[in-house]
N, C-alpha and C positions, 0 to 999 in steps of 0.2 A: 429351963434345961441348959446346962453349961456346955455340954459337948455330946456329939453323936459319933465322933470320929477321932478323938484324941487331939484335935486342933483346939486352939484357945477359944474361950467364949467370945461372942461377937462384939460385946462392948470393949473387950480388951483389944480385939483386932482393929476396931475403929480408932481407939486411942493410940495404938502403936503406929498406925499408918496415917494419922491425921485426917481421917475421912469424915469431915463435917459435911452433913447433907447440904447440897446446893439447891436452892429454890429454882434457879435458872435451868437446872437439869431435871426438874420435876421429881427430885429424890425424897423419899421417905423410907428409911431403912427398917426392915422387919427383923428384930433381934432375937426373938424367941425361937430357938431351934425346934421346939416341940411343934410350933405352928408351921414353920417352913417344911418340916417333914410331913405334916398333915396335908399341906397343899400339894406336895409332891405325890402323895398317895391318891389324891383326887384324879390324877392323870392316868391311873390304872397301872398295869404291869409294864414296867419300863425296861425289863431285863433284855428284851430283844430289840430295843429301839434306840435310835439316836435322838437326842433331845436338844432343841434350840431354846436357849434362854436369852432374853433381851433385858439389859439393865440389871445385872447381878449385884452391882454395888460391892459391899464387903463380902458377899458370897453366902449369905444365909440359906437362900433357896437352892443355890448351887450345891451346897453341902447336903441339903435334904434330898435332892435328886440323886446324887451319887450314893448316899447312904441307903437310899431305897432301891438301889441296884441298876440305875440307868446304864445301858451298855456304853454310851459315850455322850458327853455333854459339850455342846458348842455354846460358849457364853460370849455375847456381843456387848461390849461395854464402851461407851463413849468417853467416860471419865478416866483419864490416864492415871489419876491418883489411886485408883483401885487395882492397878495391875500387879503391884507387889503382893497385896493380900490374896488376890486370885492365884498368883504363882505358887503361894504356899499350899493352897488347896490342890493345885495340879500335882505338886510333889507328893502329896499324901495319897493321891489316886493316880499312880503312873499310867500314862497312856489313855486315860479316860476323860480328861478335860482339856479342851482347846479353847483359848481365850483370844478373841479378836478385839483390839482397841480400835473401834470403828463406830460410825453412826449407822444404826440399823435401817434408817430411811435411805441410806446412800449405797448400800451393798445388797447383794443377793446371798444371804447366809445359807439358804437351802442348797446352794451349789457346793457347800462344804460338808454336806451330810449325806448319809446313806440310808435309804428307806429300809424299814418303816420309820417315819419321823413323827414325833410329837412335839408340840410347842408348849412350853410351860414358862410363865413369866409373871413377875410382879412388875407390870409395865409402868414406866415413868408416866405420870399423869398427863404430861403435855404432849405425848405422842401415841398414847394408847389407842384412841379411836382410829387414827390414821393407819397404824399398823394392822389393826383388825380388818379394816376395809380392804387393805392390800391383800391380806391373806385370804379373804373371802372372794376376791375377784381376780384369780389367776387367769392366764389366757385359755387354759383348758381345765376341765373338771372331769374326774375327781382331782384334787390338788396333790402336791407332793407330800403334804402332812395328813395324818389320819385323825388327829384331834388337837384342839387348843384348850389349854387350861390357864386362864388369864385373870389376873386381879385388876379391877377397875374401881373407880369411885362407885359407890352403890347406885347412884343415880344413873350412871352409864350402864351398869349391869342390868338395871331394871328396864332400860330402853331396849336392850338386846333381846330380852325374853317377853317383852310386852305383848298384850293381845289387843285386837281392835276395840275401839270405844273406850280406851284408857288414855290418860294424859301422856304417858310415856311412849305410846305407840307411834312409830314413825319409820323413816327410811332404814334406820339401823335394825329394827325388828324385822322388816321385810328382807333385807339383805342377809341377815343371820339365819332366819328361819327358812328361807328359800332353799338353802343348800346344806344346812346342818340341823342336828337336834341340839338345842341350846337350853341349859338349865343352870340356875344359881346353886352352887354346892356348898358355899361357906360365906359367912359374914364376919367381918373383923371390926372391932371398935377402934377409934382414933388412938387410944392409949397403947395399942399393940405396936405402934410405930415410933421411931425417933427421927425427926421431931414429929409429934402427933399432928396429923392434918386436921382440918376443921370439919371433915366429913367422915362418914363411915365408908368402909370398903367392902367389896364382895368379890368372890371368885366365881367365874363362869366357866363351865365345861361345855365345849362345842364339839360334837362328833360329826365328821364329814359324812354326808350321805353319798351313796354310790353315784347318784345323779340328782339333779334338782327336783324338789318336791312336785313342781308342775312345770311343763314345758314353757319356755319363754326365751327370747333373745336377751342376754344379760345387759347389753348396752341400752336396749329399748326399755327394759324394766327399770333400769336406773334412771333413765330420762323421765319416764312417767312418774315415778315416785318422787324424784327430786322436784319436779314441777308441781305435783299435787300437794306435797307437804310444805313447800315454800310458802304457800298461802293456805294453810290448813283450815282456816276459818271460812274460806270461800267455798261455795258450791262447786262441784267438779266441772260443771258446764262452763263456769267462768274461769277457774284456775287452769283448765286444760285446753282452753279454746285455741291457744297458739300452736298446739301439737298437730292438729289436722283439721281440714274443713269438715263440717258436719260432725263435730265431736259428740253432739247429743245423740245422734243416731248410732254412733259407734258404742257409746256408753250403754244405750238401751239394748244393743245387739248382744252384749255380754251380761245382761241382767244387772246393770248398775243404774240406779236412779240418777239422772243428771243433777238432781237437787241434793244428792248426798255429798258429804264432806269426806276428805281423805281418811280421817281417823275411823270412819265407819266401814271402810272397805278391807276385806280380808285378803290374805296373800293369794288365794286361788283366783279371786276376781281381778286383782292387779295383774296377774300373769295372763289371764284371758284378755284383758284390755291391751297388754303389750303385744300379744299375738294378733289381735284385731288391727292394731295400728300398723303392724308390719304388713299384714295382708292388704290393707287399704293403700 
């Protein structure tokens, strides 16, 4: 698809503005505007929402979000080279696109937005998991955003939606599924990108729950899962022994076998263990 808005095709934009993808910034540009519009649609009705996009690059997804009716888009882009290309999009959509030339890890972009807020991004590979973790661990819940629609390496996407007793199951699954409904909504092959990465990509849609799925203190739950999955092949009585005296009795009190391993324990039981630790 060459255009969805009267602006030039993305290959032309990249050539005009000298936007060669930089590996150091985790950049792989998605140039098919059919695909960027499809990703935007996965986020649902955007007409009454402000949208945060991180890492817009030449603006393919930005254009998809605006064409799909987003009330307003805040695009946070670290690469100053992309500013002129994004300025052209801003001119085509007066008053609906604000661009910040900043590192998303160093600012609070949500302070620039008005709820309801959705976050939609083809995240740079090198900061994707870090940003997701931050969005899932705000000081209070529910968060400022109502949903996340994010593209990751397929391997990371599978870790987000993984179930117990699978290789991909770990801390990211616990963190994501404790407070959101998470599902993979799209897969993309390497050839969809310029330059093509060596791996497949996937889009994950996470909807914030009004409250966590099971009660637990967030810091305790993170400590328990970090300790358990750090040595995932060890039995829990060994991997968690540093957390509290009498860990075997605590495990048994919440119906977890001390000989079980981290990947066998579901979210509900990890939350129960976190509560037991706090009570002890």
